[in-house]
Residue frames as qw, qx, qy, qz and C-alpha x, y, z in Angstrom:
[[0.048, 0.973, 0.219, 0.053, 162.58, 164.69, 155.97],
 [0.659, -0.061, 0.014, 0.749, 165.99, 166.05, 155.07],
 [0.020, -0.886, -0.264, 0.380, 165.69, 169.75, 155.90],
 [0.256, 0.893, -0.300, -0.216, 168.77, 170.96, 154.05],
 [0.935, 0.197, -0.052, 0.290, 171.35, 169.10, 152.06],
 [0.595, 0.346, -0.230, 0.688, 174.72, 170.00, 153.55],
 [0.276, -0.776, 0.070, -0.562, 173.39, 172.15, 156.39],
 [0.116, 0.359, -0.763, 0.525, 174.93, 171.88, 159.85],
 [0.327, -0.277, -0.897, 0.106, 173.31, 169.64, 162.42],
 [0.064, -0.443, -0.555, 0.701, 172.01, 172.27, 164.83],
 [0.228, 0.297, -0.167, -0.912, 170.83, 174.68, 162.11],
 [0.373, -0.064, -0.780, -0.498, 169.05, 171.88, 160.25],
 [0.281, -0.371, -0.849, 0.251, 167.39, 170.74, 163.46],
 [0.004, 0.363, 0.320, -0.875, 166.43, 174.27, 164.41],
 [0.364, 0.256, -0.277, -0.852, 164.55, 174.72, 161.15],
 [0.141, -0.054, -0.960, -0.238, 163.16, 171.20, 160.82],
 [0.148, 0.465, 0.755, -0.438, 159.92, 171.92, 162.78],
 [0.296, 0.633, 0.066, -0.712, 159.11, 174.57, 160.19],
 [0.204, 0.400, -0.690, -0.568, 159.75, 172.39, 157.17],
 [0.034, -0.173, -0.980, -0.089, 157.42, 169.44, 157.75],
 [0.347, -0.348, -0.337, -0.803, 153.78, 170.28, 156.97],
 [0.656, -0.470, -0.586, -0.073, 152.41, 168.01, 159.72],
 [0.510, -0.259, -0.409, 0.711, 154.67, 169.71, 162.25],
 [0.002, -0.142, -0.061, -0.988, 153.54, 173.17, 161.17],
 [0.513, -0.433, -0.479, -0.566, 149.87, 172.20, 161.43],
 [0.678, -0.428, -0.555, 0.222, 150.44, 170.71, 164.88],
 [0.385, -0.124, -0.272, 0.873, 152.41, 173.72, 166.12],
 [0.183, -0.255, -0.188, -0.931, 149.76, 176.16, 164.90],
 [0.615, -0.450, -0.542, -0.356, 146.92, 174.11, 166.38],
 [0.654, -0.392, -0.488, 0.425, 148.63, 173.74, 169.74],
 [0.265, 0.021, -0.115, 0.957, 149.68, 177.39, 169.67],
 [0.338, -0.412, -0.326, -0.781, 146.09, 178.49, 169.09],
 [0.702, -0.492, -0.509, -0.078, 144.97, 176.35, 171.99],
 [0.601, -0.257, -0.359, 0.666, 147.77, 177.52, 174.29],
 [0.120, 0.193, 0.039, 0.973, 147.21, 181.15, 173.36],
 [0.481, -0.453, -0.319, -0.679, 143.56, 180.88, 174.31],
 [0.741, -0.387, -0.527, 0.154, 144.36, 179.15, 177.59],
 [0.312, -0.923, 0.106, -0.201, 145.03, 181.05, 180.81],
 [0.691, -0.548, 0.436, 0.178, 147.99, 178.73, 181.45],
 [0.705, 0.685, -0.181, -0.037, 149.88, 179.12, 178.17],
 [0.054, 0.722, -0.674, 0.150, 153.27, 178.82, 179.84],
 [0.648, -0.214, 0.696, -0.222, 152.28, 175.46, 181.34],
 [0.856, 0.451, 0.215, -0.133, 151.30, 174.21, 177.89],
 [0.470, 0.780, -0.406, 0.075, 154.62, 175.30, 176.40],
 [0.247, -0.579, 0.743, -0.228, 156.53, 173.70, 179.29],
 [0.798, 0.027, 0.561, -0.220, 154.54, 170.46, 178.92],
 [0.775, 0.627, -0.042, -0.062, 155.25, 170.46, 175.18],
 [0.197, 0.771, -0.590, 0.138, 158.96, 170.97, 175.85],
 [0.513, -0.367, 0.737, -0.243, 158.99, 168.07, 178.31],
 [0.851, 0.283, 0.408, -0.171, 157.16, 165.80, 175.87],
 [0.601, 0.762, -0.241, -0.020, 159.40, 166.87, 173.01],
 [0.068, -0.674, 0.720, -0.150, 162.49, 166.06, 175.06],
 [0.685, -0.118, 0.685, -0.218, 161.03, 162.63, 175.89],
 [0.823, 0.512, 0.206, -0.135, 160.18, 161.91, 172.25],
 [0.434, 0.794, -0.420, 0.065, 163.58, 163.03, 171.01],
 [0.334, -0.546, 0.743, -0.194, 165.23, 161.02, 173.78],
 [0.829, 0.117, 0.521, -0.169, 163.35, 157.94, 172.60],
 [0.707, 0.699, -0.106, -0.020, 164.62, 158.61, 169.08],
 [0.086, 0.773, -0.611, 0.145, 168.17, 158.89, 170.43],
 [0.529, -0.316, 0.759, -0.210, 167.78, 155.53, 172.18],
 [0.081, 0.206, -0.865, -0.451, 166.75, 153.92, 168.91],
 [0.544, 0.323, 0.622, -0.462, 163.00, 153.41, 169.13],
 [0.340, 0.190, 0.780, 0.490, 161.61, 151.99, 165.91],
 [0.137, -0.241, -0.409, -0.870, 159.00, 153.43, 163.62],
 [0.077, 0.388, 0.733, -0.553, 155.84, 154.62, 165.37],
 [0.130, 0.678, 0.618, 0.377, 152.50, 156.07, 164.25],
 [0.282, -0.486, -0.274, 0.780, 153.59, 159.40, 165.75],
 [0.015, 0.022, 0.375, 0.927, 152.69, 161.34, 162.61],
 [0.338, -0.479, -0.683, -0.436, 149.07, 160.22, 162.84],
 [0.445, -0.594, -0.543, 0.394, 148.95, 160.95, 166.57],
 [0.248, -0.271, -0.011, 0.930, 150.38, 164.40, 165.92],
 [0.155, -0.200, -0.492, -0.833, 147.75, 165.15, 163.28],
 [0.423, -0.558, -0.703, -0.125, 144.96, 163.83, 165.52],
 [0.390, -0.528, -0.379, 0.652, 146.16, 166.12, 168.32],
 [0.091, -0.091, 0.219, 0.967, 146.29, 169.02, 165.86],
 [0.275, -0.407, -0.652, -0.578, 142.71, 168.28, 164.80],
 [0.452, -0.614, -0.614, 0.205, 141.57, 168.22, 168.42],
 [0.315, -0.398, -0.145, 0.849, 143.39, 171.49, 169.17],
 [0.023, -0.094, -0.427, -0.899, 141.91, 173.08, 166.06],
 [0.349, -0.532, -0.697, -0.332, 138.39, 171.98, 166.97],
 [0.433, -0.611, -0.482, 0.454, 138.76, 173.35, 170.49],
 [0.208, -0.271, 0.069, 0.937, 140.12, 176.65, 169.15],
 [0.132, -0.264, -0.589, -0.752, 137.31, 176.81, 166.58],
 [0.392, -0.611, -0.686, -0.054, 134.78, 176.30, 169.34],
 [0.031, -0.718, 0.113, -0.686, 136.20, 179.28, 171.18],
 [0.792, -0.540, -0.284, 0.011, 136.60, 177.33, 174.40],
 [0.087, -0.794, 0.514, -0.312, 138.93, 178.58, 177.09],
 [0.841, 0.064, -0.535, 0.057, 140.96, 175.47, 177.74],
 [0.624, -0.747, 0.188, -0.135, 141.71, 174.69, 181.38],
 [0.035, 0.708, -0.705, 0.024, 145.29, 173.80, 182.32],
 [0.620, -0.185, 0.743, -0.172, 144.30, 170.26, 183.31],
 [0.798, 0.467, 0.377, -0.048, 143.36, 169.59, 179.69],
 [0.433, 0.876, -0.211, -0.020, 145.82, 171.79, 177.79],
 [0.224, -0.716, 0.661, -0.003, 148.96, 170.54, 179.54],
 [0.690, -0.079, 0.719, 0.037, 148.44, 166.80, 178.91],
 [0.700, 0.663, 0.264, -0.014, 147.46, 167.50, 175.31],
 [0.214, 0.903, -0.374, -0.003, 150.64, 169.54, 174.89],
 [0.474, -0.512, 0.716, 0.003, 152.68, 166.77, 176.54],
 [0.764, 0.212, 0.608, 0.042, 151.32, 164.07, 174.20],
 [0.550, 0.834, 0.048, -0.005, 151.78, 166.38, 171.21],
 [0.065, -0.848, 0.525, 0.040, 155.38, 166.98, 172.24],
 [0.624, -0.248, 0.738, 0.063, 156.09, 163.26, 172.50],
 [0.728, 0.504, 0.462, 0.052, 154.53, 162.62, 169.09],
 [0.310, 0.936, -0.160, -0.049, 156.39, 165.60, 167.63],
 [0.273, -0.699, 0.656, 0.080, 159.69, 164.25, 168.94],
 [0.680, -0.015, 0.730, 0.069, 159.04, 160.71, 167.72],
 [0.639, 0.679, 0.356, 0.056, 158.15, 162.09, 164.28],
 [0.164, 0.956, -0.241, -0.035, 161.46, 164.01, 164.02],
 [0.886, -0.217, 0.233, 0.338, 164.22, 161.48, 163.39],
 [0.023, -0.802, 0.381, 0.459, 167.47, 163.03, 162.21],
 [0.891, 0.421, 0.151, 0.075, 168.55, 161.97, 158.75],
 [0.175, 0.847, -0.497, 0.066, 172.28, 162.04, 159.01],
 [0.876, 0.116, -0.440, 0.159, 175.03, 159.48, 159.29],
 [0.320, 0.381, -0.519, 0.695, 177.25, 161.32, 161.75],
 [0.475, -0.524, -0.663, 0.245, 176.39, 160.77, 165.41],
 [0.250, -0.294, -0.204, 0.900, 177.56, 164.29, 166.26],
 [0.180, -0.086, -0.359, -0.912, 175.32, 165.82, 163.60],
 [0.446, -0.429, -0.737, -0.271, 172.39, 163.67, 164.75],
 [0.408, -0.500, -0.555, 0.525, 172.73, 164.84, 168.35],
 [0.094, -0.223, 0.007, 0.970, 173.06, 168.47, 167.26],
 [0.268, -0.221, -0.580, -0.737, 170.04, 168.05, 165.03],
 [0.443, -0.519, -0.731, 0.021, 167.95, 166.64, 167.88],
 [0.303, -0.457, -0.355, 0.757, 168.97, 169.53, 170.14],
 [0.031, 0.077, -0.276, -0.958, 168.15, 171.99, 167.37],
 [0.333, -0.379, -0.724, -0.470, 164.76, 170.36, 166.81],
 [0.392, -0.559, -0.639, 0.354, 163.95, 170.71, 170.51],
 [0.182, -0.388, -0.117, 0.896, 164.92, 174.39, 170.53],
 [0.118, -0.034, -0.488, -0.864, 163.13, 175.15, 167.27],
 [0.332, -0.449, -0.790, -0.252, 159.94, 173.37, 168.28],
 [0.329, -0.590, -0.544, 0.498, 159.67, 175.10, 171.66],
 [0.105, -0.324, 0.061, 0.938, 160.44, 178.54, 170.21],
 [0.177, -0.169, -0.632, -0.735, 157.93, 178.04, 167.37],
 [0.346, -0.555, -0.755, -0.036, 155.20, 176.96, 169.80],
 [0.285, -0.548, -0.368, 0.695, 155.89, 179.84, 172.17],
 [0.022, -0.172, 0.271, 0.947, 155.83, 182.34, 169.30],
 [0.256, -0.322, -0.731, -0.544, 152.57, 180.89, 167.97],
 [0.359, -0.598, -0.678, 0.232, 150.96, 180.98, 171.42],
 [0.212, -0.440, -0.148, 0.860, 152.12, 184.57, 171.92],
 [0.096, -0.002, -0.470, -0.878, 150.74, 185.60, 168.53],
 [0.318, -0.453, -0.784, -0.282, 147.45, 183.81, 169.23],
 [0.313, -0.587, -0.541, 0.515, 147.13, 185.58, 172.57],
 [0.088, -0.324, 0.079, 0.939, 147.74, 188.96, 170.88],
 [0.206, -0.114, -0.626, -0.743, 145.25, 188.26, 168.08],
 [0.221, -0.446, -0.861, 0.100, 142.61, 186.93, 170.51],
 [0.058, -0.520, -0.377, 0.764, 141.88, 190.47, 171.67],
 [0.174, 0.256, -0.365, -0.878, 141.04, 191.60, 168.15],
 [0.539, 0.003, -0.508, -0.672, 137.60, 191.02, 166.67],
 [0.749, -0.288, 0.311, -0.509, 136.45, 189.01, 169.71],
 [0.484, -0.320, 0.813, 0.050, 138.64, 186.05, 168.74],
 [0.802, 0.478, 0.170, -0.316, 136.95, 185.40, 165.41],
 [0.446, 0.701, -0.547, -0.101, 140.30, 185.16, 163.60],
 [0.187, -0.389, 0.880, -0.198, 141.46, 182.46, 166.03],
 [0.697, 0.183, 0.587, -0.370, 138.26, 180.52, 165.54],
 [0.719, 0.635, -0.127, -0.253, 138.65, 180.66, 161.77],
 [0.236, 0.638, -0.732, 0.037, 142.29, 179.59, 162.04],
 [0.438, -0.209, 0.816, -0.313, 141.30, 176.76, 164.38],
 [0.799, 0.359, 0.342, -0.341, 138.68, 175.51, 161.96],
 [0.596, 0.690, -0.387, -0.136, 141.22, 175.53, 159.13],
 [0.030, -0.524, 0.835, -0.166, 143.78, 173.66, 161.19],
 [0.626, 0.013, 0.696, -0.350, 141.17, 171.05, 162.18],
 [0.785, 0.532, 0.089, -0.305, 140.04, 170.66, 158.58],
 [0.406, 0.691, -0.595, -0.051, 143.59, 170.28, 157.28],
 [0.212, -0.386, 0.866, -0.238, 144.51, 167.72, 159.92],
 [0.709, 0.175, 0.573, -0.372, 141.33, 165.70, 159.41],
 [0.729, 0.622, -0.121, -0.260, 141.73, 165.69, 155.62],
 [0.251, 0.632, -0.733, 0.034, 145.36, 164.57, 155.83],
 [0.411, -0.198, 0.834, -0.310, 144.43, 161.80, 158.27],
 [0.778, 0.368, 0.334, -0.384, 141.58, 160.69, 155.99],
 [0.625, 0.667, -0.372, -0.159, 143.93, 160.53, 153.00],
 [0.012, 0.526, -0.836, 0.156, 146.56, 158.61, 154.99],
 [0.509, -0.044, 0.782, -0.357, 144.08, 156.07, 156.29],
 [0.767, 0.475, 0.119, -0.414, 142.33, 155.63, 152.94],
 [0.482, 0.646, -0.571, -0.151, 145.53, 154.51, 151.24]]
């Protein structure tokens, strides 16, 4: 997933969470869940911790993992919970955010030759992912007050459907 040809390491990393479709689906699903949870800040912090762990594993040279499938499965679960309109307790939202963060990090290897650019790209990915999740959770919390949360439930059902369809297509091939 080369975000930009010729872009700087940090800038490319900062935007990389917004350029991979699986990452966008996962961020929206987790943001909907965190925005509907009373402990949204704990979910964002758990995601940040998991993301740092996943990116650290990438930096240490972990091989290829099924992180993309795990990320989509977590997005489907988050979407289903948001579609159900459940208020997610912190004891469930935080571990789900942590595992999503690890999978997100493992699914974000930098595609550059320079070690300096790779490190800057990993740092940018961490910053971009956390900011995108926090913004999505904030937007979900603001929208939840409108129309009794129907918009969030519709968005959650779409996220779940997208994630499940992508997983079905990946596993069928």
